[in-house]
C-alpha positions in Angstrom: 99.5 78.6 111.8 98.4 76.0 114.4 95.0 74.6 112.2 91.8 75.2 113.8 91.0 71.4 113.4 94.1 70.3 115.2 93.5 68.3 118.5 96.9 70.3 120.0 94.5 73.0 121.0 93.7 70.8 123.9 97.4 71.2 125.0 97.0 74.9 124.9 95.9 77.0 128.2 93.5 79.6 129.1 92.3 81.1 132.2 89.8 78.3 133.0 91.5 75.4 131.3 92.5 74.2 128.3 91.9 75.6 124.7 90.0 72.9 122.8 86.8 75.1 122.4 88.6 78.1 121.0 88.7 77.2 117.5 84.9 76.9 117.3 84.6 80.5 118.6 87.4 81.9 116.3 85.7 80.3 113.3 81.7 81.9 114.5 83.7 85.1 114.2 85.2 84.4 110.9 81.9 83.6 109.8 80.4 86.6 111.4 81.7 89.1 113.4 79.6 89.7 116.6 80.6 91.9 119.2 79.6 90.3 122.2 81.0 87.2 121.0 84.7 88.7 120.3 84.6 90.2 123.7 83.4 86.8 125.5 86.9 85.0 123.2 88.8 88.1 124.0 88.3 89.0 128.0 87.3 85.7 129.2 89.3 82.9 127.1 92.5 84.8 125.8 93.2 87.6 128.6 92.3 87.7 132.4 93.7 90.0 135.0 96.8 91.3 133.1 97.7 87.6 131.7 97.7 86.0 128.7 97.9 82.3 127.8 99.5 79.8 125.2 95.9 79.5 123.5 96.4 83.7 123.1 99.5 83.1 120.9 98.1 80.6 118.9 95.1 82.9 118.3 96.4 86.0 117.2 97.7 85.1 113.5 93.7 84.1 113.2 92.6 87.5 114.7 95.0 89.3 112.6 93.5 87.5 109.6 90.4 88.6 110.5 91.4 92.4 110.9 92.9 92.3 107.5 90.1 91.1 105.8 87.3 93.1 107.6 85.7 96.0 105.4 84.8 98.2 108.5 87.0 100.3 110.7 85.6 99.5 114.4 86.2 95.8 113.6 89.6 96.1 112.1 90.7 98.8 115.4 89.0 96.3 117.9 91.1 93.6 117.2 94.3 95.7 116.2 93.6 97.3 119.8 92.8 94.1 121.8 96.1 92.7 120.0 98.3 95.5 121.0 96.9 94.8 124.3 98.1 91.1 124.4 101.2 92.4 123.1 101.8 94.8 126.2 101.4 91.8 128.4 103.6 89.5 126.4 106.5 88.1 128.3 108.2 86.2 125.7 111.1 87.9 123.6 110.3 88.7 120.1 113.4 89.1 117.8 112.4 91.7 115.2 115.4 90.0 112.8 115.3 86.5 114.0 112.7 83.8 112.8 114.0 81.2 115.4 112.3 81.5 119.2 114.5 81.8 122.1 115.0 79.1 124.7 111.7 81.0 126.7 109.5 80.2 123.9 110.2 76.0 124.3 110.0 76.2 128.1 106.7 77.9 128.1 105.0 75.3 125.3 106.5 72.5 126.9 103.2 70.2 125.5 104.2 71.4 122.0 106.9 69.5 119.7 110.1 71.7 118.6 108.6 72.5 115.1 105.3 73.6 116.1 106.9 75.9 118.7 109.0 77.5 115.9 105.5 77.7 113.8 103.9 79.5 116.6 106.5 81.8 117.2 106.6 82.6 113.7 103.0 83.1 113.2 102.9 85.1 116.2 105.8 87.2 115.4 104.4 87.9 111.6 101.3 88.8 112.7 101.9 91.1 115.0 104.3 93.1 112.4 101.4 92.9 109.7 98.9 94.9 112.1 101.0 97.9 110.9 99.0 97.4 107.8 95.8 97.9 109.7 96.4 101.3 110.7 98.4 102.4 107.4 95.4 101.8 105.4 92.8 103.7 107.7 95.4 106.2 108.2 93.0 109.3 107.1 90.0 107.8 109.2 91.7 107.9 112.5 89.8 110.7 113.5 86.9 109.1 113.5 87.8 107.3 116.8 85.8 108.7 120.1 88.0 110.1 122.5 87.3 107.0 125.2 89.0 104.6 122.3 92.2 106.7 121.5 94.1 105.7 125.0 93.3 101.9 123.8 94.6 102.7 120.4 97.9 104.8 121.7 98.5 101.8 124.2 97.9 99.5 121.3 100.5 100.8 119.3 103.0 101.6 121.9 103.4 98.1 122.6 103.4 96.9 118.8 106.5 99.7 118.7 108.2 97.7 121.8 107.0 100.5 124.2 105.4 97.8 126.6 105.7 99.7 129.8 104.1 102.7 128.4 101.4 100.4 127.0 101.0 98.8 130.6 100.8 102.4 132.0 98.3 103.7 129.9 95.8 100.6 130.0 96.2 100.7 134.0 95.6 104.6 134.3 93.3 104.9 131.1 91.6 107.9 132.8 94.7 110.1 133.0 93.6 111.7 136.4 96.0 110.0 138.6 99.1 107.7 138.4 101.0 105.4 140.7 104.4 105.0 140.8 107.6 104.0 143.2 110.5 106.0 144.1 113.6 104.6 142.4 115.4 105.2 145.5 113.6 104.1 148.8 111.1 102.1 146.6 107.8 103.7 148.3 104.9 104.4 146.4 104.0 107.5 145.1 100.8 108.8 144.4 101.1 111.4 141.0 98.2 113.6 140.8 96.9 117.0 138.8 95.6 119.8 141.2 92.1 119.8 140.2 91.3 123.4 141.7 94.4 125.1 140.4 93.6 127.2 137.4 97.3 126.1 136.0 98.1 123.0 135.4 100.0 121.7 138.2 101.3 117.9 138.8 102.4 116.6 142.4 103.4 113.6 143.8 101.6 112.5 147.3 103.3 110.0 149.7 99.8 108.7 150.3 96.5 108.3 148.7 95.0 111.8 148.4 91.8 110.6 148.5 92.2 109.0 152.0 94.2 111.6 153.0 93.6 114.7 151.8 95.8 116.7 154.2 99.0 114.7 153.0 102.3 117.0 152.5 103.3 116.8 148.4 106.1 117.7 146.5 105.4 119.6 143.0 106.7 118.1 140.0 108.8 120.0 137.9 108.2 120.0 134.4 110.8 119.0 131.8 110.3 121.3 128.7 113.0 119.3 126.8 111.4 115.7 127.7 111.4 114.9 123.9 115.2 114.4 124.4 113.8 111.2 125.9 113.6 108.7 122.6 110.1 107.2 124.2 108.8 110.6 125.3 109.4 111.9 122.0 107.7 108.8 120.1 104.4 109.4 122.6 104.3 112.9 121.8 104.4 112.4 118.1 101.8 109.7 118.3 99.5 111.2 120.7 99.9 114.7 118.5 98.5 112.1 115.7 95.9 111.4 117.1 95.0 115.1 118.7 95.2 114.4 122.5 95.8 117.6 123.8 95.2 116.4 127.0 97.7 113.8 127.3 100.2 115.6 125.3 100.5 118.4 128.2 101.0 115.5 130.8 104.4 114.6 129.4 106.4 117.1 130.0 105.2 116.3 133.8 105.8 112.4 133.2 109.5 113.5 132.0 109.6 116.1 134.6 111.6 115.5 138.5 110.3 115.7 141.8 111.8 115.3 145.2 110.5 112.0 146.7 107.8 113.3 149.5 109.4 110.2 151.5 113.1 110.5 151.1 113.5 113.7 149.7 115.8 112.6 146.9 115.3 114.2 143.4 113.8 111.6 141.4 112.6 111.0 137.6 108.7 110.9 137.3 109.0 108.4 134.5 111.7 106.0 136.0 109.4 106.1 139.1 106.3 105.7 137.2 107.7 102.7 134.8 109.3 101.1 138.3 106.0 100.5 139.4 104.6 99.2 136.2 104.9 95.2 136.4 
């Protein structure tokens, strides 16, 4: 871990400049975890517009340590969720069985020496692995999480399990009422909505935003009852069920289903269309 007293923080970057002031913010949280200060650090200094920064990678080990030492569930989950969000938008490769960073890490941290890059990589990798213990020791208390927080917990865990695309998807479409995908064949946008007026659950793919064009033709999505044959959807089913996310579970057959593209009429996978549009 890069020492909080190191001048190398000034060589790191955030959304608005260098990271020289970040150690003092971390130190303040270590002394007293104030939610307003935490949010300032997370969403103003370490994350902005779906982007993380060099200062983010170096800060994560300190955040994880705070989570492991915290005595209250809310602080632990707050840090778990934000670190999972960081990992969702992480574009640098993390090897499960290697302690050596790839070339991308050296290319990214150009202002740090070789040994420092190795230390940053190992500290980040090991810290993300340690986050599992935050949930493990609170397994029996997870049911206390508010419904609005469950989707963020799901997204964080998906990212930490290697399903970054799904993590991004749930962060971008957290209300679960609509999704935007792109046809794998013609590359045109698809607006995936549920029929709010139907007594039966029915998901549809529209060629244009139905809010702007309520008369737009649509294609009904055909749910796949065997969606759990897809590894990622099986994992989502298991984890959503453990969180008692009933509404989200009912969506999985449709997210794993098929539809005739309303643009080109080709038979396409909703899963592929949805994840294609996740950058």
